[in-house]
C-alpha positions as YAML, in Angstrom:
chain: A
units: angstrom
residues:
- id: 1
  name: ASP
  ca: [28.50, 35.98, 66.95]
- id: 2
  name: VAL
  ca: [26.54, 38.55, 65.12]
- id: 3
  name: PHE
  ca: [23.13, 36.85, 65.89]
- id: 4
  name: GLU
  ca: [22.10, 36.21, 69.14]
- id: 5
  name: GLN
  ca: [22.05, 32.58, 69.84]
- id: 6
  name: PRO
  ca: [18.50, 31.20, 70.40]
- id: 7
  name: GLN
  ca: [17.66, 30.23, 74.01]
- id: 8
  name: HIS
  ca: [16.25, 27.07, 74.72]
- id: 9
  name: VAL
  ca: [12.74, 27.41, 76.00]
- id: 10
  name: GLY
  ca: [11.04, 24.66, 77.83]
- id: 11
  name: HIS
  ca: [7.59, 23.60, 76.93]
- id: 12
  name: LYS
  ca: [4.95, 25.83, 77.54]
- id: 13
  name: LYS
  ca: [1.07, 25.19, 77.94]
- id: 14
  name: ILE
  ca: [-1.52, 26.93, 76.31]
- id: 15
  name: GLU
  ca: [-4.97, 26.67, 77.60]
- id: 16
  name: PHE
  ca: [-8.23, 27.91, 76.04]
- id: 17
  name: HIS
  ca: [-10.96, 28.98, 78.15]
- id: 18
  name: ILE
  ca: [-14.52, 28.43, 76.37]
- id: 19
  name: SER
  ca: [-17.69, 29.37, 77.96]
- id: 20
  name: ALA
  ca: [-20.43, 26.88, 77.91]
- id: 21
  name: GLU
  ca: [-23.01, 29.97, 77.63]
- id: 22
  name: ILE
  ca: [-23.92, 31.41, 74.44]
- id: 23
  name: PRO
  ca: [-23.35, 35.09, 73.88]
- id: 24
  name: PRO
  ca: [-26.61, 37.06, 74.17]
- id: 25
  name: VAL
  ca: [-26.34, 38.67, 70.73]
- id: 26
  name: LEU
  ca: [-25.57, 34.93, 68.91]
- id: 27
  name: GLN
  ca: [-28.51, 33.60, 70.86]
- id: 28
  name: ILE
  ca: [-30.77, 36.21, 69.82]
- id: 29
  name: ASN
  ca: [-29.53, 35.42, 65.94]
- id: 30
  name: SER
  ca: [-30.26, 31.68, 66.69]
- id: 31
  name: GLU
  ca: [-33.76, 32.25, 67.81]
- id: 32
  name: LYS
  ca: [-34.48, 34.55, 64.69]
- id: 33
  name: GLU
  ca: [-33.17, 32.11, 62.55]
- id: 34
  name: GLU
  ca: [-35.48, 29.37, 64.22]
- id: 35
  name: LYS
  ca: [-38.49, 31.40, 63.95]
- id: 36
  name: ASN
  ca: [-37.45, 32.13, 60.39]
- id: 37
  name: GLY
  ca: [-36.98, 28.70, 59.75]
- id: 38
  name: LYS
  ca: [-40.30, 27.64, 61.31]
- id: 39
  name: SER
  ca: [-42.33, 30.39, 59.27]
- id: 40
  name: LEU
  ca: [-40.64, 29.33, 56.08]
- id: 41
  name: TYR
  ca: [-41.65, 25.56, 56.89]
- id: 42
  name: PHE
  ca: [-45.20, 26.67, 57.50]
- id: 43
  name: LYS
  ca: [-45.37, 28.74, 54.35]
- id: 44
  name: TYR
  ca: [-43.85, 25.73, 52.55]
- id: 45
  name: LEU
  ca: [-46.59, 23.49, 53.91]
- id: 46
  name: CYS
  ca: [-49.56, 26.25, 53.18]
- id: 47
  name: ALA
  ca: [-48.11, 26.67, 49.63]
- id: 48
  name: THR
  ca: [-48.12, 23.02, 49.18]
- id: 49
  name: THR
  ca: [-51.77, 22.58, 50.36]
- id: 50
  name: GLU
  ca: [-52.78, 25.06, 48.20]
- id: 51
  name: GLU
  ca: [-51.21, 23.55, 45.25]
- id: 52
  name: ILE
  ca: [-53.00, 20.24, 46.08]
- id: 53
  name: ASN
  ca: [-56.37, 21.59, 46.54]
- id: 54
  name: ASN
  ca: [-56.02, 23.67, 42.97]
- id: 55
  name: THR
  ca: [-54.70, 20.77, 41.22]
- id: 56
  name: GLY
  ca: [-56.52, 17.67, 40.49]
- id: 57
  name: PHE
  ca: [-60.06, 17.50, 41.14]
- id: 58
  name: GLY
  ca: [-59.59, 19.73, 43.97]
- id: 59
  name: ARG
  ca: [-62.69, 20.01, 46.69]
- id: 60
  name: ILE
  ca: [-65.34, 18.08, 45.43]
- id: 61
  name: PHE
  ca: [-69.05, 19.42, 47.08]
- id: 62
  name: PRO
  ca: [-72.18, 17.45, 46.62]
- id: 63
  name: ALA
  ca: [-74.18, 19.16, 44.17]
- id: 64
  name: PRO
  ca: [-77.58, 20.33, 45.59]
- id: 65
  name: SER
  ca: [-80.41, 18.10, 45.00]
- id: 66
  name: SER
  ca: [-82.51, 19.15, 42.14]
- id: 67
  name: ASN
  ca: [-85.52, 16.49, 42.54]
- id: 68
  name: ASP
  ca: [-87.36, 19.49, 43.80]
- id: 69
  name: LYS
  ca: [-86.83, 21.54, 40.97]
- id: 70
  name: MET
  ca: [-87.52, 18.58, 38.58]
- id: 71
  name: GLU
  ca: [-90.59, 17.88, 40.25]
- id: 72
  name: THR
  ca: [-91.98, 21.55, 40.29]
- id: 73
  name: GLU
  ca: [-91.04, 21.83, 36.27]
- id: 74
  name: GLU
  ca: [-92.78, 18.46, 35.49]
- id: 75
  name: GLU
  ca: [-95.68, 19.44, 37.58]
- id: 76
  name: ASP
  ca: [-95.95, 22.82, 35.74]
- id: 77
  name: ASP
  ca: [-95.82, 21.09, 32.77]
- id: 78
  name: GLU
  ca: [-98.62, 18.71, 33.29]
- id: 79
  name: ILE
  ca: [-100.97, 21.98, 34.60]
- id: 80
  name: PRO
  ca: [-102.90, 23.41, 31.56]
- id: 81
  name: SER
  ca: [-101.75, 27.14, 31.04]
- id: 82
  name: GLU
  ca: [-105.48, 28.17, 31.97]
- id: 83
  name: PHE
  ca: [-104.50, 27.46, 35.53]
- id: 84
  name: ILE
  ca: [-102.29, 29.36, 37.69]
- id: 85
  name: SER
  ca: [-98.46, 28.27, 37.70]
- id: 86
  name: ARG
  ca: [-96.38, 27.56, 41.14]
- id: 87
  name: LYS
  ca: [-94.19, 30.10, 40.20]
- id: 88
  name: ASP
  ca: [-96.88, 32.78, 40.22]
- id: 89
  name: LEU
  ca: [-98.04, 31.30, 43.51]
- id: 90
  name: GLU
  ca: [-94.89, 31.48, 45.37]
- id: 91
  name: LYS
  ca: [-94.27, 35.04, 43.64]
- id: 92
  name: ASN
  ca: [-97.39, 36.49, 45.17]
- id: 93
  name: ARG
  ca: [-97.46, 34.41, 48.37]
- id: 94
  name: LEU
  ca: [-96.76, 36.01, 51.69]
- id: 95
  name: SER
  ca: [-93.73, 34.69, 53.89]
- id: 96
  name: ARG
  ca: [-94.18, 33.46, 57.36]
- id: 97
  name: GLU
  ca: [-93.01, 36.74, 58.84]
- id: 98
  name: GLU
  ca: [-95.06, 38.90, 56.61]
- id: 99
  name: MET
  ca: [-98.09, 36.52, 57.83]
- id: 100
  name: GLU
  ca: [-97.51, 37.50, 61.28]
- id: 101
  name: LYS
  ca: [-98.09, 41.20, 60.42]
- id: 102
  name: PHE
  ca: [-101.58, 40.48, 59.70]
- id: 103
  name: SER
  ca: [-104.03, 40.12, 62.27]
- id: 104
  name: VAL
  ca: [-106.24, 37.38, 60.22]
- id: 105
  name: PHE
  ca: [-103.34, 35.02, 60.60]
- id: 106
  name: LYS
  ca: [-103.32, 35.50, 64.18]
- id: 107
  name: ASN
  ca: [-103.82, 32.24, 66.08]
- id: 108
  name: TYR
  ca: [-104.05, 30.66, 62.38]
- id: 109
  name: GLU
  ca: [-104.89, 26.87, 62.74]
- id: 110
  name: PRO
  ca: [-105.07, 24.64, 59.53]
- id: 111
  name: GLY
  ca: [-107.73, 22.41, 60.90]
- id: 112
  name: ASP
  ca: [-107.86, 18.73, 60.68]
- id: 113
  name: PRO
  ca: [-107.34, 17.27, 56.85]
- id: 114
  name: ASN
  ca: [-110.01, 16.34, 54.71]
- id: 115
  name: CYS
  ca: [-110.87, 17.04, 50.85]
- id: 116
  name: ARG
  ca: [-112.71, 20.45, 51.26]
- id: 117
  name: ILE
  ca: [-111.05, 23.66, 52.06]
- id: 118
  name: TYR
  ca: [-111.87, 26.90, 53.66]
- id: 119
  name: VAL
  ca: [-110.92, 30.37, 52.09]
- id: 120
  name: LYS
  ca: [-111.47, 33.57, 54.24]
- id: 121
  name: ASN
  ca: [-110.34, 37.11, 53.76]
- id: 122
  name: LEU
  ca: [-111.50, 37.32, 50.12]
- id: 123
  name: ALA
  ca: [-111.57, 40.84, 48.59]
- id: 124
  name: LYS
  ca: [-115.02, 42.11, 47.19]
- id: 125
  name: GLN
  ca: [-113.86, 41.62, 43.40]
- id: 126
  name: VAL
  ca: [-113.23, 37.89, 43.57]
- id: 127
  name: GLN
  ca: [-115.35, 35.73, 41.51]
- id: 128
  name: GLU
  ca: [-115.48, 31.86, 41.12]
- id: 129
  name: LYS
  ca: [-113.44, 32.02, 37.92]
- id: 130
  name: ASP
  ca: [-110.75, 33.51, 40.06]
- id: 131
  name: LEU
  ca: [-110.70, 30.61, 42.50]
- id: 132
  name: LYS
  ca: [-111.13, 28.19, 39.73]
- id: 133
  name: PHE
  ca: [-107.75, 29.62, 38.31]
- id: 134
  name: ILE
  ca: [-106.06, 29.10, 41.78]
- id: 135
  name: PHE
  ca: [-107.44, 25.87, 42.87]
- id: 136
  name: GLY
  ca: [-108.41, 24.13, 39.73]
- id: 137
  name: ARG
  ca: [-104.40, 23.36, 39.34]
- id: 138
  name: TYR
  ca: [-105.06, 20.42, 42.01]
- id: 139
  name: VAL
  ca: [-107.53, 18.94, 39.90]
- id: 140
  name: ASP
  ca: [-107.41, 16.43, 37.07]
- id: 141
  name: PHE
  ca: [-110.07, 17.71, 34.72]
- id: 142
  name: GLN
  ca: [-109.23, 14.55, 32.41]
- id: 143
  name: SER
  ca: [-110.92, 12.52, 35.05]
- id: 144
  name: GLU
  ca: [-114.51, 12.85, 35.25]
- id: 145
  name: VAL
  ca: [-114.67, 11.67, 39.01]
- id: 146
  name: GLU
  ca: [-112.10, 14.39, 39.83]
- id: 147
  name: ARG
  ca: [-114.06, 16.86, 37.73]
- id: 148
  name: ASN
  ca: [-117.28, 16.08, 39.75]
- id: 149
  name: MET
  ca: [-115.70, 16.32, 42.87]
- id: 150
  name: PHE
  ca: [-114.34, 19.82, 42.35]
- id: 151
  name: ASP
  ca: [-116.80, 22.28, 43.88]
- id: 152
  name: ILE
  ca: [-116.53, 26.00, 44.80]
- id: 153
  name: ARG
  ca: [-119.13, 27.88, 46.58]
- id: 154
  name: LEU
  ca: [-118.32, 31.54, 46.87]
- id: 155
  name: MET
  ca: [-120.27, 33.45, 49.43]
- id: 156
  name: LYS
  ca: [-121.14, 37.01, 48.27]
- id: 157
  name: GLU
  ca: [-123.87, 38.34, 50.65]
- id: 158
  name: GLY
  ca: [-124.62, 38.21, 54.82]
- id: 159
  name: ARG
  ca: [-122.31, 37.65, 57.18]
- id: 160
  name: MET
  ca: [-120.38, 34.82, 55.13]
- id: 161
  name: LYS
  ca: [-119.22, 37.37, 52.32]
- id: 162
  name: GLY
  ca: [-115.60, 37.08, 51.58]
- id: 163
  name: GLN
  ca: [-115.72, 33.31, 52.25]
- id: 164
  name: ALA
  ca: [-115.61, 30.16, 49.93]
- id: 165
  name: PHE
  ca: [-115.53, 26.40, 50.57]
- id: 166
  name: ILE
  ca: [-113.82, 24.47, 47.90]
- id: 167
  name: GLY
  ca: [-114.34, 20.77, 47.24]
- id: 168
  name: LEU
  ca: [-111.11, 19.05, 45.97]
- id: 169
  name: PRO
  ca: [-110.78, 15.27, 44.65]
- id: 170
  name: ASN
  ca: [-109.03, 13.95, 47.79]
- id: 171
  name: GLU
  ca: [-107.38, 14.98, 51.10]
- id: 172
  name: LYS
  ca: [-103.84, 14.94, 49.46]
- id: 173
  name: ALA
  ca: [-104.91, 17.64, 47.04]
- id: 174
  name: ALA
  ca: [-106.56, 19.41, 49.47]
- id: 175
  name: ALA
  ca: [-103.27, 19.91, 51.51]
- id: 176
  name: LYS
  ca: [-101.26, 20.66, 48.92]
- id: 177
  name: ALA
  ca: [-103.62, 23.65, 47.96]
- id: 178
  name: LEU
  ca: [-103.61, 24.53, 51.61]
- id: 179
  name: LYS
  ca: [-99.85, 24.56, 51.53]
- id: 180
  name: GLU
  ca: [-99.15, 26.51, 48.34]
- id: 181
  name: ALA
  ca: [-102.19, 28.89, 48.25]
- id: 182
  name: ASN
  ca: [-102.48, 30.09, 52.03]
- id: 183
  name: GLY
  ca: [-101.29, 33.70, 52.19]
- id: 184
  name: TYR
  ca: [-101.60, 34.20, 48.35]
- id: 185
  name: VAL
  ca: [-102.34, 37.77, 47.71]
- id: 186
  name: LEU
  ca: [-105.53, 37.98, 45.30]
- id: 187
  name: PHE
  ca: [-106.59, 41.50, 44.63]
- id: 188
  name: GLU
  ca: [-104.38, 42.93, 47.20]
- id: 189
  name: LYS
  ca: [-105.60, 40.84, 50.02]
- id: 190
  name: PRO
  ca: [-103.98, 37.76, 51.29]
- id: 191
  name: MET
  ca: [-106.14, 34.39, 51.23]
- id: 192
  name: VAL
  ca: [-106.24, 32.36, 54.53]
- id: 193
  name: VAL
  ca: [-106.98, 29.05, 53.76]
- id: 194
  name: GLN
  ca: [-107.65, 26.23, 56.04]
- id: 195
  name: PHE
  ca: [-109.14, 22.62, 55.85]
- id: 196
  name: ALA
  ca: [-113.14, 23.10, 56.33]
- id: 197
  name: ARG
  ca: [-114.50, 21.64, 59.54]
- id: 198
  name: SER
  ca: [-115.76, 17.95, 59.08]
- id: 199
  name: ALA
  ca: [-119.28, 17.74, 57.85]
- id: 200
  name: ARG
  ca: [-119.15, 14.15, 59.41]
- id: 201
  name: PRO
  ca: [-121.84, 14.29, 62.42]
- id: 202
  name: LYS
  ca: [-120.39, 14.02, 65.90]
- id: 203
  name: GLN
  ca: [-120.74, 10.88, 68.14]
- id: 204
  name: ASP
  ca: [-123.91, 10.82, 69.83]
- id: 205
  name: ALA
  ca: [-124.02, 11.25, 73.64]
- id: 206
  name: ASN
  ca: [-126.30, 8.20, 74.28]
- id: 207
  name: GLU
  ca: [-124.28, 6.01, 72.01]
- id: 208
  name: GLY
  ca: [-121.44, 6.85, 74.51]
- id: 209
  name: LYS
  ca: [-123.70, 6.14, 77.61]
- id: 210
  name: ARG
  ca: [-124.97, 2.81, 75.84]
- id: 211
  name: LYS
  ca: [-121.04, 1.49, 75.69]
- id: 212
  name: LYS
  ca: [-120.48, 2.52, 78.95]
...
């Protein structure tokens, strides 16, 4: 009697209304987490790649070909010290860009290959021994044939002054001399090296008519 008697209550329905839409705050947070997750994943990938590159053999690049260097050293070893070395030739030779600044190299043409070369733009001080010092490196002086074929004709007077004709053992030696000595600065003047004009007589005009 002291306490109120509980009243019988019928069944009550409890309903929960859950919205399918994600609240803006939660949506922003989830996007941030997704971005952070992606960035962490990429960082992991990069770190793994770096670890792979830094471990084991790493990146293997083909070594630069040393054949040219070896050939140069071998050639210089074979050439007597009384002649110029390839290193000195390259050191005192003008580059193509530098050659373009000199009028003597304007319209330069090497000419038709043969065993004789023509050198011009020589300084007054140049002597035959200077040309022998440079072009003697292309001659095998142990061979009597090559020794006899090596010939230097330096013009010191008249209109041909400052020019020279040099006979070499063969066409290959002449081509090499032209390539390596053209533009070499001798007594502060760059040499212009070309193949000498062939001394062979041109075809006779009457001979051509006979063929017709």
